[in-house]
Every structure is written in C-alpha cells, then in structure tokens.
N, C-alpha and C positions, 0 to 999 in steps of 0.2 A: 504494500500500500504506500506508494511514494507520495501521494498528494494528501496533505493534512485535511483539506476540506472534503475529501471523499471518505476519510476515516470517520470524522465526526459529521453526521448528517444534520442534526439539529438538536437544540436543547429541549428538554421536556419540562414544561412549566405547567404543572397540574396541582390540584389541592394536595394530593399525597406527596408529591415531590417538594412542594413548598413547606409542608410540615416536616419532612425529613431534613430540609435545609435548616429549619429553625432549631431542631433538636440535635441533629448529628453533624451539621455542617457538611452534608453530602449533596452533590449536584447530580442530576440525572440527564443523560444524553442518549439519543438514538444514534447508534453507530453502524458502520458497514457490517453485514453479516459475517464476513471473514476476518474482521479486525481482531487482533489479539490484544491481551491486556497491556503488554509493553508498547504496542503501537498506539493504543488509546492514551496511555500515560504520556508518551512523547508528543502526541498531537495536542493534548490539553496544555501541556507545559509550554509548547512553542506558540500556540494560538493566543493564549491568554496571559502568558508571562507569570505563571504561578508554579508552585511546587506541589506535586501530587504525592500524598502519603499512601493511598491504596486505591485499587480499582477492582470492582466486582462487576461481572458481566452475567447476563442471562438472556436466553432466547425466549421471546414471547411467542407462543404458538399461534398458528393461524386460527381464525374464528369463522364460523359459518354465519352467513347473513342471508336473510330472505326478504325480497321485495316483491310482494304479491305472489305470483306463481313461480317466479324465478328465484333460484337459490344459487349461492356462490360462496366464495371464501375470500376473506381478507388475507393478505400475505403475512407470513411469519416475519418478525423483525427482531433485532438484537438491541438490548438496552445495557448501558453501562452506568454504574453508580460510582462516582468519583469523590473521594475524601481528600481535602486539601490540607496543607500545613496550617497550623494555627496562625491567624492574622491575615491569611490570603483570602481573597474573594474574587468572584467573577461578576462584573457589572451587569451582565445580561439578566441575571436573576434578581437583581435588586430594583426596586421601583415602586 
C-alpha cells in the first residue's frame, strides 16, 4: 500500500466512536481491506503528525439489505481503532 490516502479511506464519526474518543482517546477509521496494522500506524502518523500507541483492526461483515422485492448485500469493510500518545489529537474529530 504505497499511497497513504488509499490506506486510510475515511474517519468514522458516529455516536459510538465519539464516546470511545471521550473515554479511551481512540479514533476510528475505515481502512483499505488489505491494510495491515503497521501500514495503518505509518499512515496515521504521517497524515496527521501524531504518535500512535496501538492499532486494533476488525472486519465488519457484509449485511443483507432488502428494498421491496429486491435483496442484496452491502460490502464487507475493515475498521481500525487507533490509540494515540497522551497529549496528541486529530483535529478532524474535534468540533
């Protein structure tokens, strides 16, 4: 994964991730499905200029959706929970 912007797809700002940020100082990101923990660590550190303490990743499974008579699936995607060094923050999540 040479491009940092392909490794980190987008930040996840939800009620649950905001609560996690408040209690554990963890940030949630959607990442490329083949991105590894070291690649996520490097991408976050270079993009935002912070120091990462730990990275946890998980694959969110695909969900079935039905619209009328048509049924389909939403794609599976990968989520990363990133804990930063004390005192560091990412301005995207504050506001």
